[in-house]
VMD Tcl script that draws the C-alpha trace (Angstrom):
set ca {
  {126.77 131.54 108.26}
  {126.68 135.07 106.84}
  {130.17 134.53 105.39}
  {128.86 131.78 103.10}
  {125.12 132.26 102.57}
  {122.76 135.15 101.75}
  {119.76 133.31 103.33}
  {117.90 132.88 100.03}
  {116.89 129.49 98.63}
  {119.02 129.84 95.49}
  {121.93 130.90 97.67}
  {122.05 127.36 99.08}
  {123.98 126.17 96.00}
  {126.69 128.73 96.63}
  {126.62 127.89 100.33}
  {127.27 124.18 99.74}
  {129.94 124.95 97.16}
  {131.83 127.28 99.53}
  {131.53 124.91 102.50}
  {132.74 121.90 100.48}
  {135.62 123.93 99.00}
  {136.66 125.07 102.45}
  {136.59 121.49 103.78}
  {138.61 120.25 100.79}
  {141.21 123.02 101.22}
  {141.44 122.24 104.94}
  {142.12 118.60 104.08}
  {144.88 119.60 101.64}
  {146.40 122.00 104.18}
  {146.54 119.13 106.68}
  {148.41 116.96 104.20}
  {150.89 119.75 103.38}
  {151.47 120.40 107.09}
  {152.05 116.69 107.78}
  {154.58 116.30 104.96}
  {156.41 119.53 105.84}
  {156.48 118.63 109.53}
  {158.43 115.42 108.97}
  {160.72 116.66 106.19}
  {162.43 119.69 107.74}
  {165.20 119.86 110.34}
  {162.91 120.93 113.20}
  {159.19 121.60 113.42}
  {157.47 122.82 116.58}
  {153.85 122.50 117.68}
  {150.77 124.06 116.07}
  {152.47 124.76 112.75}
  {150.03 125.33 109.87}
  {151.19 125.07 106.27}
  {148.77 126.04 103.50}
  {148.88 124.30 100.15}
  {151.38 125.21 97.47}
  {154.49 125.55 99.64}
  {157.74 125.02 97.71}
  {160.98 124.59 99.63}
  {164.58 123.58 99.05}
  {167.20 122.22 101.46}
  {164.72 120.97 104.09}
  {167.57 120.15 106.51}
  {168.35 123.89 106.68}
  {164.81 124.87 107.78}
  {163.71 125.18 111.42}
  {160.16 126.18 112.31}
  {159.12 126.70 115.92}
  {155.71 126.86 117.63}
  {152.49 128.49 116.37}
  {153.85 129.38 112.93}
  {151.49 129.88 109.99}
  {152.70 129.68 106.40}
  {150.28 130.89 103.72}
  {149.42 129.53 100.28}
  {151.99 129.40 97.47}
  {154.97 130.41 99.62}
  {158.49 129.48 98.54}
  {161.61 128.97 100.65}
  {164.58 128.67 98.30}
  {168.35 128.98 98.38}
  {171.06 129.17 95.76}
  {173.63 127.99 98.30}
  {173.54 124.84 100.42}
  {175.09 126.74 103.34}
  {172.07 128.98 104.03}
  {169.50 128.37 106.76}
  {165.99 129.54 107.59}
  {164.72 129.87 111.18}
  {161.10 130.88 111.90}
  {160.66 131.44 115.63}
  {157.41 131.31 117.64}
  {154.25 133.02 116.32}
  {155.63 133.98 112.91}
  {153.11 134.43 110.11}
  {154.18 134.25 106.48}
  {151.46 135.57 104.14}
  {150.37 134.20 100.77}
  {152.80 134.13 97.85}
  {155.87 135.21 99.85}
  {159.28 134.30 98.48}
  {162.12 133.88 100.95}
  {165.62 133.26 99.58}
  {167.70 132.01 102.50}
  {171.01 131.63 100.63}
  {172.79 133.85 103.18}
  {170.60 132.78 106.10}
  {167.40 134.26 107.53}
  {166.32 134.36 111.17}
  {162.80 135.67 111.81}
  {162.24 136.20 115.51}
  {159.02 135.97 117.53}
  {155.69 137.60 116.62}
  {156.65 138.75 113.12}
  {154.24 139.14 110.24}
  {155.21 139.10 106.59}
  {152.14 140.16 104.62}
  {151.23 138.84 101.17}
  {153.75 138.85 98.34}
  {156.83 139.84 100.35}
  {160.10 138.96 98.62}
  {163.32 138.58 100.62}
  {166.72 138.18 98.93}
  {169.81 137.22 100.94}
  {172.31 136.88 98.13}
  {173.66 138.78 95.19}
  {176.02 138.15 92.30}
  {178.02 141.37 92.37}
  {178.04 143.23 89.06}
  {177.99 140.11 86.89}
  {174.85 137.94 87.02}
  {176.95 134.91 86.02}
  {179.17 135.17 89.11}
  {178.68 132.71 91.94}
  {176.08 133.87 94.50}
  {177.35 135.64 97.61}
  {175.19 134.96 100.67}
  {174.34 137.75 103.12}
  {172.52 137.02 106.36}
  {169.34 138.75 107.54}
  {167.80 138.96 111.02}
  {164.23 140.18 111.36}
  {163.87 140.98 115.05}
  {160.80 140.58 117.30}
  {157.40 142.14 116.54}
  {158.19 143.31 113.01}
  {155.44 143.86 110.46}
  {156.42 143.87 106.79}
  {153.64 145.13 104.55}
  {152.29 143.62 101.37}
  {154.47 143.58 98.21}
  {157.69 144.61 99.98}
  {161.09 143.73 98.56}
  {163.95 143.25 100.99}
  {167.30 143.23 99.21}
  {170.55 141.58 100.22}
  {172.15 144.80 101.58}
  {169.70 144.69 104.50}
  {171.25 142.74 107.38}
  {168.70 143.55 110.10}
  {165.22 144.89 110.60}
  {164.97 146.16 114.16}
  {162.53 145.13 116.84}
  {158.98 146.61 116.73}
  {159.51 148.12 113.27}
  {157.04 148.44 110.41}
  {157.89 148.39 106.71}
  {155.10 149.99 104.68}
  {153.40 148.16 101.81}
  {155.26 148.23 98.51}
  {158.55 149.37 100.04}
  {161.97 148.38 98.73}
  {164.38 147.91 101.64}
  {167.99 148.52 100.59}
  {169.62 148.91 104.02}
  {169.22 148.17 107.71}
  {166.15 149.37 109.61}
  {166.64 150.44 113.25}
  {164.30 149.33 116.04}
  {160.99 151.08 116.74}
  {160.69 152.83 113.40}
  {158.49 152.99 110.33}
  {160.04 152.90 106.86}
  {158.16 153.38 103.58}
  {158.83 153.96 99.91}
  {161.16 152.98 97.11}
  {163.85 152.98 98.37}
  {162.46 152.70 101.90}
  {163.05 155.85 103.91}
  {162.50 156.69 107.56}
  {158.99 158.00 108.26}
  {158.78 158.18 112.06}
  {159.64 156.53 115.37}
  {157.10 154.35 117.11}
}
mol new
graphics top color blue
foreach p $ca { graphics top sphere $p radius 0.5 }
foreach p [lrange $ca 0 end-1] q [lrange $ca 1 end] { graphics top cylinder $p $q radius 0.2 }
display resetview
């Protein structure tokens, strides 16, 4: 109750507003989850999709068990050959943008915080060239902090690694390490 009400009489109006908004948003999330569940290639159990998800090439998307996808996330691809695989217990935060043109595999227990942008293609030196897909594997137990940018030259982020908030990842990250900065540099081993 303390999350929604300050225990004063006039606070009841705010309380009812917040409770009704939460119920309405829960209803919308249920509709988004239902539609997403039956439109992609594979969807496991206990998948939660918040409202505002945009996705392309649904036959190239596989989502396994206990995955949570936040509000206003987008899964896009410039190539029809790319694929996106979200394994068990993956959490994608609000407003993340995942380009799976080259293919993305996110393994178990990974967390992408809010506003993470992942690019798996580039156009070489000419933006009018055809896109070139480059695959990315994010291994188990990786935490990518808020507002990170992962560019197409990164092919793997190693198991148990952390990428600090606001970092720009331009290359591979080895397992059990923390990387931060722009461009992301090694900070320490875990």
